[in-house]
LODRENVEX-386980 format. One record per residue: residue in one letter; y, x, z of N, C-alpha, C in turn. Coordinates in steps of 0.001 Angstrom, whole numbers, padded with zeros to 6 digits, always signed. Layout:
<nodes>
AYXZYXZYXZ;...
</nodes>
This chain:
<nodes>
X+004214-011234+037250+004137-010384+036162+004158-008943+036573;X+003306-008121+035949+003208-006711+036350+004408-005970+035679;X+004882-004950+036358+005919-004067+035762+005236-003121+034714;X+006003-002457+033954+005555-001615+032836+004422-000591+033318;X+004758+000090+034450+003774+001114+034976+002499+000480+035362;X+002529-000539+036116+001291-001215+036611+000578-001893+035402;X+001259-002383+034404+000680-002991+033282-000155-001950+032525;X+000326-000765+032317-000435+000301+031611-001646+000693+032454;X-001581+000632+033762-002794+000938+034564-003881-000098+034449;X-003458-001322+034148-004536-002413+033998-005224-002343+032697;X-004703-001573+031716-005323-001558+030421-006426-000450+030392;X-007385-000633+029493-008358+000408+029165-007711+001542+028500;X-008243+002763+028586-007662+003927+027901-007325+003710+026419;X-008300+003110+025669-007963+002865+024261-006872+001860+024008;X-006789+000818+024903-005685-000137+024828-004329+000516+025223;X-004397+001377+026150-003158+002068+026649-002508+002761+025543;X-003312+003541+024697-002773+004255+023529-002138+003392+022549;X-002820+002245+022263-002283+001263+021211-001016+000584+021807;X-000967+000283+023015+000120-000334+023602+001393+000580+023484;X+001178+001873+023742+002258+002921+023690+002824+002968+022257;X+001804+003028+021238+002279+003227+019875+003007+001984+019348;X+002607+000836+019801+003294-000425+019368+004707-000464+019990;X+004858-000029+021235+006224+000037+021793+007070+000989+021026;X+006588+002089+020614+007370+003114+019880+007814+002549+018554;X+006839+001826+017876+007182+001225+016570+008242+000218+016771;X+008156-000647+017747+009147-001737+017980+010486-001086+018324;X+010502+000034+019035+011796+000663+019369+012436+001194+018182;X+011686+001723+017224+012306+002298+015917+012791+001209+015041;X+012203+000014+015098+012690-001072+014315+014079-001500+014608;X+014493-001369+015815+015855-001826+016179+016896-000829+015843;X+016599+000384+015418+017564+001428+015090+018296+001014+013800;X+019592+001283+013751+020340+000920+012558+019901+001828+011421;X+019890+001213+010260+019524+002000+009059+020750+002448+008361;X+020796+003603+007751+022005+004100+007072+022317+003265+005873;X+023581+003070+005601+023918+002232+004496+023897+003044+003253;X+023371+002443+002198+023234+003062+000902+023891+002238-000147;X+024309+002905-001222+024815+002176-002394+023696+001942-003276;X+023360+000618-003557+022218+000347-004342+022229+000819-005769;X+023398+000908-006382+023411+001451-007771+023149+002933-007844;X+023270+003653-006739+023048+005123-006736+021602+005481-006250;X+020878+004457-005804+019445+004689-005386+018668+005248-006617;X+017822+006263-006257+016929+006699-007277+015699+005923-007420;X+015326+005529-008632+014244+004755-008961+013133+005593-009495;X+011905+005132-009309+010665+005779-009908+010312+005050-011176;X+009363+005610-011914+008855+004986-013168+008360+003577-012896;X+007498+003332-011933+007027+001971-011649+008144+000995-011260;X+009208+001423-010593+010276+000567-010276+011098+000276-011464;X+011333+001198-012372+012081+000846-013599+011261-000083-014482;X+009958+000188-014569+009129-000675-015336+009120-002147-014810;X+009129-002236-013423+009165-003577-012826+010529-004269-013175;X+011615-003533-013118+012923-004054-013403+013029-004564-014816;X+012493-003721-015726+012499-004138-017169+011391-004942-017574;X+010438-005212-016685+009210-006023-016973+008436-005470-018171;X+008198-004184-018161+007361-003559-019147+006333-002640-018422;X+005499-002075-019237+004438-001233-018636+005060+000172-018331;X+004344+000895-017329+004760+002249-017018+004771+003190-018257;X+003804+003031-019139+003633+003777-020283+004811+003619-021224;X+005360+002440-021336+006543+002177-022139+007774+003014-021602;X+007921+003019-020289+009032+003788-019741+008849+005252-020038;X+007591+005786-019825+007332+007157-020120+007620+007513-021611;X+007244+006578-022449+007519+006802-023880+008996+006920-024096;X+009788+006015-023482+011263+006081-023701+011941+007387-023133;X+011314+007930-022086+011855+009166-021545+011569+010380-022492;X+010583+010300-023315+010251+011403-024195+011048+011394-025521;X+011678+010284-025771+012405+010194-027109+013623+011059-027074;X+013979+011528-028233+015165+012387-028390+016225+011694-029203;X+016290+010350-029096+017278+009519-029846+018216+008890-028879;X+019136+008086-029503+020114+007399-028712+019543+006348-027755;X+018389+005771-028122+017766+004776-027288+016867+005358-026150;X+017015+006629-025927+016245+007194-024812+016729+006632-023484;X+015826+006333-022648+016216+005758-021337+016806+006895-020452;X+017962+006664-019836+018628+007709-019012+017855+007998-017722;X+017480+009216-017602+016805+009599-016374+016760+011192-016236;X+016254+011658-015217+016147+013118-015005+014872+013449-014190;X+014524+014663-014264+013330+015102-013567+013708+015845-012291;X+012921+015574-011327+012890+016405-010005+011535+016960-009932;X+011427+018201-010398+010091+018821-010484+009332+018091-011590;X+008225+017525-011242+007397+016798-012220+007664+015302-012194;X+008574+014807-011319+008770+013413-011134+010056+012942-011775;X+009954+011852-012572+011148+011202-013180+011865+010372-012225;X+013169+010451-012188+013959+009549-011365+015039+008979-012191;X+015522+007740-011873+016552+007012-012598+017513+006402-011630;X+018794+006254-012078+019753+005595-011246+019825+004153-011798;X+019912+003129-010834+019984+001793-011238+021194+001528-012104;X+022351+002066-011848+023517+001857-012611+023343+002354-013994;X+022638+003493-014203+022362+004034-015556+021475+003073-016365;X+020494+002590-015631+019536+001615-016309+020248+000324-016734;X+021136-000139-015905+021852-001364-016263+022784-001135-017453;X+023429-000034-017487+024253+000390-018644+023469+000505-019850;X+022273+001196-019848+021411+001384-020967+020962+000047-021507;X+020598-000867-020625+020081-002193-021036+021200-002940-021864;X+022429-002893-021312+023549-003551-021970+023824-002896-023334;X+023762-001623-023463+024011-000902-024674+022909-001202-025737;X+021710-001369-025290+020569-001565-026216+020076-002972-026285;X+020850-003892-025787+020488-005272-025660+020274-006036-027061;X+021073-005602-027969+021037-006281-029306+020167-005597-030253;X+019263-004780-029838+018356-004116-030750+019026-002806-031322;X+018380-002293-032233+018857-001015-032841+020079-001267-033743;X+020955-000360-033687+022169-000412-034560+021888+000259-035826;X+022423-000166-036960+022102+000502-038249+022600+001906-038235;X+021818+002820-038853+022204+004269-038917+023465+004367-039762;X+024377+005283-039399+025595+005523-040113+025419+006461-041166;
</nodes>
């Protein structure tokens, strides 16, 4: 078996580049990933729509409402973001449909 240096010499120039990039990708895969709290992750409109199994337009409509059943979220520039914990709480609160107006 050829050692790493000799192996790269045996490759064509185009194969040598690809071989190097694959090695770099494989090296980065083994790095530990930072731990995150899943409930504090920020979700996008399509991710919230997938969780709730509704269309993106439905989520956008709920962000525009000025009532109690407005979906909890905030804007970062022009992008809407949502916390998973807030979405779970909102679902539980609105699970039984609308409450009668007082």
